[in-house]
N, C-alpha and C positions, 0 to 999 in steps of 0.2 A: 239334105241327108248327110248324116255323119260320114266324112270323107275316109273314116277308117275301116267302114263296113267291106268285107270281102277283100281287103288289102293285105298283103303279104309284107310283114313287118320282120326283119332280121335284126334279132337282139343279142349283142355280143356283150358277154359279161366277163370282166376281168377281176384279178385278184385284190380285191378291197373289201373290207368289214360292211360296206355299203352294198355287198352282194345280196344281203337279206332284202334290201328295197328292190332289187332287181326281181326277185321272185313276185312281189306285190305289183310292180310294174307290169310284168308278163300277164298276170291275172287280170289287170285292169285293161290291158290293150285286147284281150280275149273277150272280155265283158263287153267291150265297145264294138266288137263284131270283126276284129281283125284275125287273121291267120297268123300265127307267130311262131317262126323258127328260132331256136336258141343255140347259140354256140358258147361253150364254156372253155376258158382258157385252163391250162394245168394249175396256175395258181388260183383261180377261182374255185376249183375243185376241193381246195383245201378249206373253203367256207361253205359251200353249198353242194348238192349232188345234182346230177342230171335227173334223178327220180323227182326232185322238187318241181323242177319246171315242166317236166312231163306231166306231173300232176295237175298244174294249173293251165297248161296250154292243150292238153290233149295229144301232144305230139312228141315224137322222140327229141331229146335235146343231145346235140352233138358235142363230141370233145376231140382232143388231138388224135386218140387212137384211132378214130373213124377214118382219118387220112389214109390209114394202111389197110382198111378192109377192101372189101370187093368192089366198092365204088369209088375207092379213094382218089383214082386218077382224075375224076370229073365232079367230085363231089362240091368243092370249093366253088366251081363254075356255076354248077346247077343251083346252089344256094344263092349266088350273086345274081343270076339273070332272074331268077324268081321273085326277088327282093323289089317292093316298090319304095322301101327306105330302109336303110341300114342305121340302127341306133345302138351306140355302144355305152352301156351304162350299168355299173360304174366303169370309167375308164381311167386307168392307173396312168402315172407320168411314163412308165415303161412302154406300155402300149401305144401312147400317143407319140413317143419318140420313133417307135417302129413305123407307125403309120406316115409320120414326117418324112421318114429317110427310104420308106419303100421296103423295108426289111419285111420278108415274109418267112417266118421260120415255125408258124402254128397254124392251124386251121382258120383263126380269126384273121389274122393278118393276111393270109393268102387271099380268103373270100373278100376283104376289103380292097385288096389290090384289083380284084377282078370286077368289083362292083361298079356299075355306071349309074346307080340311083342316088337320091339324096343322102349325104352322110351327116349324121348328128352326133355328137360327142358330149357326154356328161361327166366330165372329170370328178374324180374323188381321190383325195390324197390328204396326208397329214401335215400339220404346221411348216411352213417354210418352203414345201416342195412345189407348190403350185407357183408362187411368186419367184421361184428360183429362175435365174437368166436362161438356163438351157430349156426349161419347161415353157417359158414364155416364147422363147425363139422357135420351138416346135410348133406351138399354137398358132403363131404367126403364119407358118408355112401352110399349116392346114387351113387356116381361114382364106389365104390368098388361092388356094386350091378349091375353094367353094364349100368347106365343111362349116357347119353351123355349131359353135360351141355354145352349150347351155350350162350356165353355172361356172364355177361352184358357187355355194352359197357360204356365207360365214356362220359359224356356230361351233358347238361343242365338238371334238374330234376325239378319236379313240385315245390319242396320247394324253387326253385330259386338258389339252391346249384349246383356247378359243381362237379360231383363226378361220382363213379362207381356205376351204377344202371340202366341205360338206357336199354330197351329191344332192342335186336338185331333187324335190321330191315327185314320186311316179306320177301324181296327178297333173302336175305342171309339166313333165315331160310328155304325157299324153296330149295335153294342149298344143304343145309346139309340134308334135307329129301332126295333129289336125290341121294346123296352119300350113305346114310344109306340102302335106298332100292335096290342100285345096288351092294351091298356087294358081293351077290352071283352070279354075273354076268359071262358071258363068258371070260372075261379078269382077273378075280379075281386072285390076287398074281402075276399078270403080272406088269412089269415096262414099261410105254410108254413114250417116250421123243417127244414132240412136239415143233417145232420151228414156229414162227409167225412174221407177220410185215415185215416192211422194216429196213433195216439198214442206218445210217447216218455217211458220210465220211467227216470229218472237213476240211473245206477251210481255215477259220480263226476263231477267237473267236465268229463271229456272224453268218457265214455261213456255210452251208454243203450241199453236194450231196446227194439225196435220192431218192424214187421213189414213185409210186402212191398207193403201197399196204396199205389196210386199217387194215389188219390183221385178218378180219372176218373169213376167211376160217380156219386159224389156230386155232383160239379160239374156231371155232365150232368143229374141230377135237379134241381138249382137252375136250371140253364137252362130246362128244361122246364117247371117250375112257373112261371117268369117268362113264358114264352111263351104260357101261358094266362092271364095277367094277375095271378098271385098277388103279394102282398108277400112276399119271400123273405129269411129270415135264414139265412146259410150259417155254421155253426160248424165250423171245419176245424182239423185237426191240420196239421204242417208237409207241404208238397207243393211240387211245382215248376209248379204250374198257375197260369194268371191267371185269377181270379175272374171270374164273368160279370157284365156290366155292369147294375147295377140291384140287386143283392143287398146287405143289410146284413151286413157280413162281421165274424165274431168269430173271431179267431185264439186257438188253444189249443195246449197241449203234451201235458200229462200226461192220464191218465183223470180224475183228480181235478178237473183244471181244466175239462174236456169236462163232467163231471157238474154242476159248479157252473153252467156257462153254460147247458146244457140246461134244467136245472130252472128257472132264472131266466126264460129265453126262452120256454118252452112254457106257461107260466103265461098263459092268454087266447088261446093260438094254436090255429089250426084243425086243423092236422095237423103230426105229426112223422115225418119221413123218416130212420130212424137207419141211413144207409148207411156211417157211420164203422167202421174196423176198430180197436176199442177193444182195448188190450192187456188180457188176463185177469189177467196177474201184474205186480208190480213188485218191485224189490229191498227186502227188509224193512229194510234199513239202508243209507242213502245215504252213501258216503264224503266227507268234506268236503275230502279231498286226492286227487290222481290215484293210484290204486293201482299200485304199482311191482312190476315183475317181481322176485321174491326167492328165484329158485331152485326154487319150487313154484307149482303151479297154484292160484290162489285159489278159494275156494268162496264161491258168492253164494247167499244163503238168498232165496227168493220168498216174497211174500205175496200174497194175493188182493186184487184191485182190486174196487171196488164195481161192482154190475151196473146200469148207468145206466137200462136199459129197466124193470128191477124199481122203480127209484125213481121212475120216470115212472109207473108203474102205480099205486104208492102215492098218489102226488100226484094222479093222475087220479081216483081213487076218492072223494077228498075235494073236488075243485075242478070236475071234469067236464071238464078240459083237459089234453092236447089231445084234440079230439072224436075225431080218427082217429090212430092210432098204426101205423106200419109198422116192421117190422123187416126185418133182412137176416140170412141164415145162409150164411155161406161154409164149406163142409164138404168134406173129403177122403174121407170115408166114411159110409154110412148116411145119405145126404142128405136124403131126405124124412121119415124116422124123427126124425132130429135136429132138422130144421126145425119139424115139428109139435109137438116136446116145447117148443121155444122159443115157438112161437105160443100155446100153451095156458098155459104157466108164466108168460110175461111179459104176458098178457092183451092180445094184439095183434089188432088188426083185420085185418091180413094181414101175410105174411112172404114175403120174396123169397128164394128158395134157389138157390145156385149151386154146381156142383162145381168146386172150385178145382184139382182134379187134371186136369182137361181143359186140353189145351195152348193151345186158342183161346178159352178163358173164363177169368174170374176176374181174378187180379192181373197188372199190367203188360202188359196186352194191349188192343186197342181194341174188342174184341167180347166178348159175354157170351152165355149160354145159361142161362136161368133157368125156375124153376117158381114160379108164384104159388100160395099157399095162403091161403084165407080162413078165417076163425074158424067159418064156417058149414058147413065141410067140403068146399067147392068147390075145385077145382085147374085151373090153366091152365098148359100147358106151352108155353113160348114157344120158336120155333127160334132158331138162331144168328142174332143181331142185332148191330149196333153198339151201343156203350152209350148213344148219343144215342136210339138207337130204343127200348131197353129202358127209358129214362128216360121216354119219351112214354107208352109201355104203362103203366107204373107210375103216373105222374102222372093219367092217363086213369082208372084204378081208384080213385084218391084222390079225385077229382071225384065219381064215382059213389058212393062211400062217404059223402062229405059231404053229399050230396043226402039221403041216408037219415037221418043222424046228427041 
């Protein structure tokens, strides 16, 4: 489950042109299921209004004037105690200096001083300010006290300069919050390896053999494992997807590339989720030059690719790792029979079987309908679900298997 659901996020917004991104950030957090309280500094109100944030969060946005209202003497304490995480985005050099030195002269800095939840800071400032020695010294103090510093990125700044100082994009900040809130999840301290996407087998410098895999199910599995606190390595073939924030990414192209990466990474790993659609065949000979039309159809001889899960099984027999291995069977006929054969042959703990002939499941769609087969003979048929929901169900099973391992 998305760790942001029903969590209270306190968003501090300070005086930077990046305030406009903070409104998008608040909206994205709300859409992810979080309850969002916003505190605007006086400088932030020069760029955006409290009404902007109230409109996207459905809740009142707080300003310094609220300190002197009827609830002023406890407002900052109440906000601090309710928060599961405090994210300051954008965070100016001035606000970071206040936080580093315990200065509490506005509602945001007072609340930050009282908060005991994780503190995440997304700096935003113009050219030269971030790299200034004073700013760097303040950042070091904040890091030593446990704050997480996110960014800044390099890019075009309000002054026209291209430099380090752009606030990290809202979607990336949402991802970092997910990782932070999942730190105590059921797979905390576990290393999960996920493979995703299809592989490409080169024919010549222009052409290759591949398949219809989008990588969506594998990427969803990586996110689901992150959401329960796992350390995740994502080994991925070429896709058009953005990797989840928090994964250690390993890009590969061919089946041989993926085999080498998997065998290296799973040594010592707790679980392998082999969701990649690995090519079974490759051209026996790769042409060094582009194959030209010569009045006849060329013949391409194919060779068998290595079976990565069989190689993993051999390695596991010797080392004991990974502790849990999960395979995936994408079949167009005899689904359960073929899946059970793979389960036994490849010494898997579980296999996820899906019928790719169904229009609403398998490749290039957002949904999947799968059957989970365990090595003890048990079977669970899942209804049509989003690929995110399938991933959550699979990761839940992996957590249960690891408890027994």
